[in-house]
C-alpha positions, 0 to 999 in steps of 0.5 A, a space after each residue: 902123822 900116821 895113817 891110823 890117825 887120819 880122822 884125828 887131824 893133827 895128832 902128835 903124841 909128843 905134844 901130849 903133856 901140853 894137850 892135857 894141860 891146855 885141855 884141862 884149862 879150857 874145860 875149867 873155863 868152859 864150865 861157867 860159860 856152858 852154864 851161862 849159855 844154857 841158862 840164856 837159851 831157855 833149855 837149862 844150864 846143863 844143856 850148855 855143859 852137855 854141848 861142850 862135852 859132846 861137840 867138843 869131843 866129836 869135833 876134835 875127833 873128826 874136825 879139821 882144826 887141831 887145837 880148836 875147842 868147840 862149845 856153845 857160843 853167843 851167835 848160836 845161843 841167840 838163834 837157839 833162844 829165838 827158836 825156844 821162844 817159838 817152840 816153848 811148849 815143845 822144846 824137843 823141836 829145838 833139839 830137832 833143829 840142832 840135829 838137822 843143822 848138824 846134818 846141813 853142816 856135814 853136807 856143807 863139808 861133803 860138797 866142799 862149800 867150806 872154802 866158799 864160806 871162807 870168802 865172806 868179807 871181813 867187814 861182814 864177819 866183823 859187823 856180825 860178831 860185834 852185833 852178836 856181842 851187843 845182843 848178849 850185853 843187852 839181854 844180860 843187863 836185865 838179869 844183872 839188875 835183877 829184872 828177869 830174863 828177856 829173849 829180845 833186845 827191844 823188850 830187854 831195853 824197854 825193861 831197863 826202864 823199870 829201874 825202880 824195881 832193881 834187885 839190889 842184891 843181884 846188882 851188887 853180886 853182878 857188879 862184884 863179878 864184873 870188877 873181878 873180870 875186868 881188874 884181876 891182874 893178868 898174872 893171876 888170870 893166867 894161873 886161874 881164870 878170872 871167870 872161875 874166880 868170879 863164879 866161886 867168890 860170887 856164889 859164896 858171897 851170895 850163899 852167905 849174905 845175899 839170898 834174895 836173888 834168882 839162882 840156877 837152881 837144881 839141875 839133874 846129875 848124870 848123862 843126858 837122855 835121848 831126844 828125837 821128835 819130828 816136827 809137825 807140817 805147820 812147823 816145817 818152815 820155822 824148823 828149816 829157818 832155824 836149822 839153816 841159821 844154826 848151820 851157817 852161823 856155826 860154820 862161819 863162827 867155827 871157820 873164823 875161829 880156825 883162822 885165829 887158830 892158824 895165825 897163832 900156830 902157823 898152820 892151815 886148817 881144813 875148812 871142809 873137814 872142820 865143817 863135817 866135824 862140827 856137823 857130826 858133833 851138832 847132829 849128836 848133840 841135838 839127839 841128846 838134848 844139848 845146845 848147838 856148838 861151834 869153834 869157840 875163840 876164847 877157849 881155843 886161844 886159852 888152850 893154845 896158849 897153855 900148851 894144847 896143840 892137837 885134837 887130844 886137847 879137845 878130848 881132854 877138855 870134854 873129859 874134864 867137863 864130864 868129871 865136873 858134871 858127876 862131881 860138882 852138879 849138886 853145888 851148881 844150884 847155888 850159883 846166882 844168875 847175876 854172876 853168870 850175867 856178868 861173865 856173859 857181859 864180859 864175853 859180849 864185850 870181848 866179841 865186839 870187834 874193837 880193833 876194826 872200830 879203832 882203825 876206821 880211818 884206814 878202812 874204805 867207805 864200803 867196809 865201814 858202811 857194810 859193817 854197821 849195816 850188818 851190825 844193826 841188822 844183826 841186833 834188830 832183825 835176824 842173823 841170816 838176813 844180816 849176813 846175806 844183806 851185808 855180802 850183797 851190799 859189799 859186792 854191789 857197791 864194790 862193783 860200782 865204786 871200785 873202778 879198777 875192779 869194775 874194769 878188770 871184770 869187764 875186761 875179763 868178760 870181754 876177753 874170755 867170753 866175747 873174744 873166745 866165742 867170736 873166734 869159735 863162731 868165725 872158725 865155723 863160718 870159715 869152715 
């Protein structure tokens, strides 16, 4: 790699053709997901697209994982939706939280804390991601049934009791989308992503035959506008909570995706550089009214499998989405929310760590209990509490239950601390 491309980590012009194809494919897949996450957040469908464009470009330019594609993801949107619920009358404060979270991520990278975050036990990450997947599914079920959007799991589940008020057209279109997403042949899916097929066919059927359901509606065409509003003193604590939550979850999610990237490419990402890249992207995203974003596993895998290898693929992905915004914005308004719900339900199921569940018999008691504690806390409390509680539980119980671990720690402390200090003290007494 030449020195002129030092910030452009992993760039190699010999992969340019694969980067273009992978980036375009990832951009097409990012379209329905960006619209869906934007709609769920409460800030508008286009904010999800802006997020993919801005963070996707800047994270590729400054990040530390060459073939990673960044965009809005479930864990980030869950936090943003909660923030929007609190600041509904001042949505610009949500954007301030996103900008501030980007600054925190930059500091995490500067102070080289990315390596520390990489040490979070796998069972904690598994429980966290599975919990987020369930949150997405529960929240989208009410939209699939045409019962309206809900911002909390408990209220969403309670709303499902009103099954007599189901919108048959929304359920029909959503079910049609799920059938496509689950049963389309893999050969076709590789050529043309199932999410795009579901989006196109579902929208056409809805426009022609099923007009009595909720649509995305009119969205502005063009570039985003500048946003910057300082919070009031009585909002500081909430702003700090959401900003820290977005920053930590974003770094964790991005580094988990980076690990997947490394396994596919047989390379090694730079965690602190990746944190800085994601931070720069989110800092700018908040200033221009976009959702917070992080490394997106599905889009990254698609990019890698279709030829993308360097940061150029992430830049191409952003350019593709920019062209779509300018060309297709008038058509987006006819997309039914039920088809977006179907896409997100499938995404939520993909986020759940089914492999961990299939291998429960081979896991330790501590790992299994930790995963389900984190999962339950993630779904019914908040994400930060879930992660911290999971890490604390894991290490405390490993300390007491793992005899080998306990004695190794005890021996280390005795040899390195007590014996060394005793020797030093003895020396000075002798002198």
